[in-house]
C-alpha positions as CSV (number, residue, x, y, z in Angstrom):
1,M,-31.5,39.4,-1.6
2,A,-29.8,40.8,-5.2
3,V,-29.3,37.6,-7.4
4,R,-28.1,38.7,-10.9
5,K,-27.9,36.5,-13.8
6,T,-24.8,35.1,-14.6
7,L,-23.1,35.7,-18.4
8,Q,-22.5,32.5,-19.7
9,I,-19.5,31.8,-21.8
10,G,-19.1,34.2,-24.9
11,H,-20.8,36.7,-23.6
12,P,-18.8,39.7,-24.8
13,R,-18.9,41.0,-21.2
14,L,-16.6,38.1,-20.4
15,K,-14.0,39.4,-22.7
16,A,-14.2,43.1,-21.9
17,S,-11.6,44.9,-19.9
18,N,-12.6,45.4,-16.1
19,S,-11.7,48.8,-14.3
20,P,-10.3,49.0,-11.0
21,I,-12.6,50.2,-8.7
22,K,-11.7,54.1,-7.3
23,Y,-14.9,54.7,-4.5
24,L,-14.0,51.5,-2.1
25,L,-16.6,52.6,0.1
26,S,-19.3,53.8,-2.1
27,S,-23.0,52.8,-2.2
28,R,-22.9,51.5,-5.5
29,T,-19.3,49.4,-4.5
30,Q,-21.3,47.7,-1.5
31,K,-23.9,46.7,-3.5
32,L,-22.0,45.5,-6.0
33,I,-20.6,43.3,-3.0
34,K,-23.2,41.7,-1.8
35,D,-24.9,41.4,-5.7
36,L,-21.6,39.2,-6.0
37,K,-22.3,37.6,-2.6
38,D,-26.4,37.0,-2.8
39,T,-25.4,35.6,-6.6
40,M,-22.7,33.3,-5.9
41,R,-24.9,31.9,-2.5
42,K,-28.1,31.1,-4.4
43,N,-26.1,30.0,-7.5
44,E,-23.9,27.6,-4.9
45,L,-20.5,28.6,-6.4
46,V,-17.3,29.1,-4.6
47,G,-16.4,32.2,-6.5
48,I,-17.7,34.7,-8.4
49,A,-16.1,37.8,-10.2
50,A,-17.9,41.3,-11.0
51,P,-18.0,40.8,-15.2
52,Q,-19.6,37.4,-14.3
53,I,-22.7,39.4,-13.7
54,G,-22.2,41.9,-16.3
55,E,-19.5,44.2,-14.6
56,N,-16.5,45.1,-15.7
57,Y,-14.9,46.2,-12.5
58,Q,-11.6,44.8,-11.0
59,V,-14.0,42.7,-7.7
60,F,-14.2,38.8,-7.1
61,V,-15.7,37.1,-4.1
62,T,-14.9,33.8,-2.7
63,E,-16.6,32.0,0.0
64,I,-15.8,27.6,0.6
65,K,-18.6,26.1,2.6
66,K,-20.7,23.1,3.0
67,T,-23.8,23.4,0.3
68,K,-26.2,20.1,-0.7
69,S,-23.5,19.8,-4.1
70,R,-20.2,20.3,-1.4
71,N,-19.4,18.0,1.3
72,G,-17.6,21.1,3.1
73,K,-14.4,19.5,4.4
74,E,-12.7,22.5,2.9
75,Q,-13.8,25.7,4.1
76,D,-12.9,28.9,3.7
77,E,-15.2,32.8,5.2
78,F,-16.6,35.1,2.9
79,R,-14.1,37.1,1.4
80,V,-13.4,40.1,-0.7
81,Y,-11.0,41.2,-3.1
82,I,-11.1,44.5,-4.7
83,N,-8.2,45.5,-7.1
84,P,-6.3,42.8,-6.5
85,K,-3.0,41.5,-7.0
86,V,-1.2,38.4,-7.6
87,T,2.3,38.7,-5.6
88,Y,3.4,35.2,-5.9
89,L,3.0,32.0,-7.8
90,S,4.7,28.7,-6.8
91,K,6.5,26.8,-9.5
92,E,5.0,23.8,-8.1
93,E,1.5,23.2,-10.0
94,N,-1.2,20.5,-9.1
95,I,-4.2,19.6,-11.3
96,I,-7.6,20.1,-10.4
97,Y,-10.4,19.9,-12.0
98,E,-12.5,23.0,-12.4
99,G,-16.3,24.2,-13.0
100,C,-17.9,27.6,-13.5
101,G,-20.8,29.4,-13.1
102,S,-20.2,30.7,-16.4
103,V,-20.2,27.2,-18.2
104,V,-23.2,26.2,-16.3
105,N,-24.9,25.8,-19.5
106,G,-23.0,23.2,-21.1
107,N,-22.3,22.1,-17.0
108,L,-18.3,21.5,-18.1
109,F,-15.7,20.2,-15.5
110,G,-12.2,19.8,-16.9
111,P,-8.6,19.6,-15.3
112,V,-6.5,23.1,-15.0
113,K,-3.1,22.4,-14.2
114,R,-2.0,25.8,-12.0
115,P,0.6,26.8,-9.2
116,K,-0.3,24.9,-6.0
117,E,0.6,28.2,-3.8
118,V,-1.0,31.9,-4.6
119,T,-0.5,34.8,-2.8
120,V,-3.0,37.6,-4.0
121,E,-2.9,41.4,-2.0
122,A,-6.2,43.3,-2.5
123,I,-8.7,45.5,-0.6
124,D,-11.9,44.2,1.6
125,K,-14.7,45.7,1.5
126,K,-14.4,47.8,5.1
127,G,-11.3,49.6,2.2
128,K,-8.5,47.9,4.0
129,I,-6.0,46.2,2.1
130,F,-4.9,42.9,2.9
131,Q,-2.7,40.2,1.4
132,L,-3.7,36.4,1.4
133,K,-1.1,33.4,1.3
134,C,-2.6,30.2,0.5
135,D,-2.8,27.1,-1.5
136,G,-5.2,24.1,-1.8
137,L,-9.1,24.8,-3.2
138,L,-8.9,28.3,-1.8
139,A,-5.6,29.1,-3.8
140,R,-7.5,27.5,-6.9
141,V,-10.7,29.5,-6.8
142,I,-8.6,33.0,-5.9
143,Q,-6.5,32.1,-9.5
144,H,-9.7,31.4,-11.0
145,E,-11.6,34.6,-10.1
146,F,-8.7,36.7,-11.0
147,D,-8.5,35.0,-14.1
148,H,-11.9,36.4,-14.9
149,L,-11.1,40.1,-14.5
150,Q,-8.0,39.8,-17.3
151,G,-10.8,37.8,-19.4
152,I,-9.7,34.0,-19.3
153,M,-11.9,31.3,-18.6
154,F,-11.3,28.4,-17.2
155,T,-11.7,26.6,-20.8
156,E,-8.7,28.2,-21.8
157,K,-6.8,26.8,-19.7
158,V,-7.7,23.1,-19.4
159,S,-5.2,21.2,-20.0
160,E,-6.4,18.0,-21.8
161,Y,-9.6,18.7,-23.8
162,E,-10.5,15.1,-24.2
163,K,-11.1,14.8,-20.6
164,L,-13.7,17.6,-20.1
165,M,-16.6,16.1,-18.8
166,D,-20.2,16.9,-17.5
167,Y,-21.3,17.7,-14.0
168,E,-22.5,13.8,-13.4
169,H,-19.5,12.3,-14.8
170,Y,-17.1,14.6,-12.8
171,K,-19.3,14.0,-9.6
172,R,-19.0,10.2,-10.3
173,Y,-15.1,9.7,-11.3
174,I,-13.6,12.8,-10.2
175,K,-15.1,14.5,-7.6
176,K,-14.1,12.1,-4.4
177,S,-11.1,10.8,-5.8
178,P,-8.1,10.8,-3.7
179,L,-6.3,13.3,-6.3
180,Q,-9.0,15.5,-6.8
181,I,-9.3,15.2,-2.4
182,S,-5.5,16.0,-1.8
183,N,-4.8,18.7,-4.1
184,S,-7.8,20.6,-2.8
185,K,-6.9,20.3,0.6
186,I,-6.3,23.7,2.4
187,T,-2.8,23.4,4.2
188,I,-1.4,27.0,4.2
189,K,-3.9,30.1,4.9
190,E,-2.1,33.0,6.4
191,I,-3.6,36.6,5.9
192,K,-2.6,40.1,7.1
193,Y,-3.4,43.9,6.8
194,L,-1.0,46.0,5.2
């Protein structure tokens, strides 16, 4: 297990430019993917991007599963996104409260308005190009992690700063609210290999 330290907001690597990965199947790339997976799981996150563990490369991972703090109704398998490109964002938007492994010390959650649906094209850990169209929590996590590759933190996209809150208030007032649950529901998940 290779759990890495998660850089916190303000660290310069979170704002640095991120290079495309050239050697997709190299041992270094595979180790980076494993480190991302182990760090994400250890910290009970739904996604993590390479800059968050101090590696300025264009790769992130996602996995939506049941944990101590997540009920597990919305789930998706472990996925790797190497050199991702967002190819479609719906005009319809919704608001979901977001948190981040890189603001865990601040323990902040806040409302972020983003497109409801997204299509991303990327390379998986085996070097195969795929296209994924989705909505709900999965679409939200993809957009959040893709932002990390652009040097953007979710705190820069909070729609109403006066509604920022800590985890205890989020858990008590927002997490199980009908709007948060409805907007997080994954109803579209289409994947194809190109």
